[in-house]
N, C-alpha and C positions, 0 to 999 in steps of 0.2 A: 621465563615470564611469558604468559599468554597475551597476545594482542587484545586490545579492547574489542568488545562485541560491536558488531554493526548495529546501528539503531534503525528501527522500522516504525513508521506511523501507519496504523491500520485505521482507515476511515470507512465505517459502515454503520447504517442505522439498525441493522439486525444484531441484537445483543449476542445471540447464540453464535453467529458467524465471527463476531469480534473475539469472543472467548475462545472459540476453536482455533482461530488464526493465531491468537496470542499463545496458546498452549503449544501448538505445533512449532511455531517459530522459536519460542523460548527453549524448547527441548533441543533445538538445533543450534543454540548458542546466541541467538539474536537478543538484543535489548528491545523490548516491544512496548510501545505506547499506543493508546487507541483513542478514537474520537467517534462520537455518534452523529455529529452534524458538521456542517461547514464552519460554524462559529467555533466549535470545540477544536476542529482541525486548525483553524487560523490561530487560536490561542496557543496550541501546542507548537505550531511552527514559529510563532513569535518568541516562544520561550527557549527554543533550542533548534539546532540544526540536525536534521535526520539524514541518514545515508540513503534511504529509499522510502517512498510513500506508496502504499497499496490502497487505492481509493475506489469505493463503489461509486459508479458514475450516475446512479439512479437513486440518490437519497430522496426520500419522500418530501416533496415541496421545496426542494433546494436546487440552486444552479451550481452544479459541481464542475461544469466545464471551465468556468472562469478560474476556479481555484486550481484545477488541474493544469491549465495553461500557465498560470502565474507561478506555481511551484516548479514546474519544468523549466520556466524561464530563469528561475533562480539557480538552476543547475542541479536540482535534486531529481534523480530518476524517479519516474512515476509509472506504476502499473495500474491500468484502468481495469476495474473488476466490474463485470456486468452479467446480467441474466439474459441479455439479448443475444440473439444469434448473429445480428448485424454488427460486426465489429470494424468494418472498413473505415468508417469515420474516426473511430477511436484510435486506430493504428496511425492516423495522421497527427494526433495530439498527445499520444502517450508513448513511452519507451517500450511498453509491453502490455499485453492484454491477458486477462484471465476470465474465462467464461464460467459462470456458476451453472451447475455445481462443479467444483474443481476438486481434484485429488490433493490431499495434503502434500504429496511429493511435488506436484506442480507449483504449489504455493511456495514451498521451500526453494525449489529450483529457480523460480522467478526472482525471489528476494535475493538469493545468492548472486545470481547473474547481474542484477541491477546494482547491488551493493559491492560487487566485485569481491565476494568472499569465497574462499576455498572451502571445500567440503571438509568437515571435521573428521 
């Protein structure tokens, strides 16, 4: 019997990036949920526990830092996803960082490491 898939919440206001992340992670065996806003992410987090959250920290018009800190305080590993080259501050509040554009392999490796999942 195969162990249950690790669950990932992808939070990004870019629909194309959410879809790409979902496809890449599902192909690697992850159970993927997504959210386009802080409100959607909060609803998803209230409904279930995730093994890891991959969150764009620059959602248009939203304060993602508070959500990032709160999720991490709940013991859920968080990867901060950003288009900014300045990641020093993010490294203080997130378990990992991914700089856009990222390679699919980097996305998978980060999700595996944070969810403590072995390669298939």
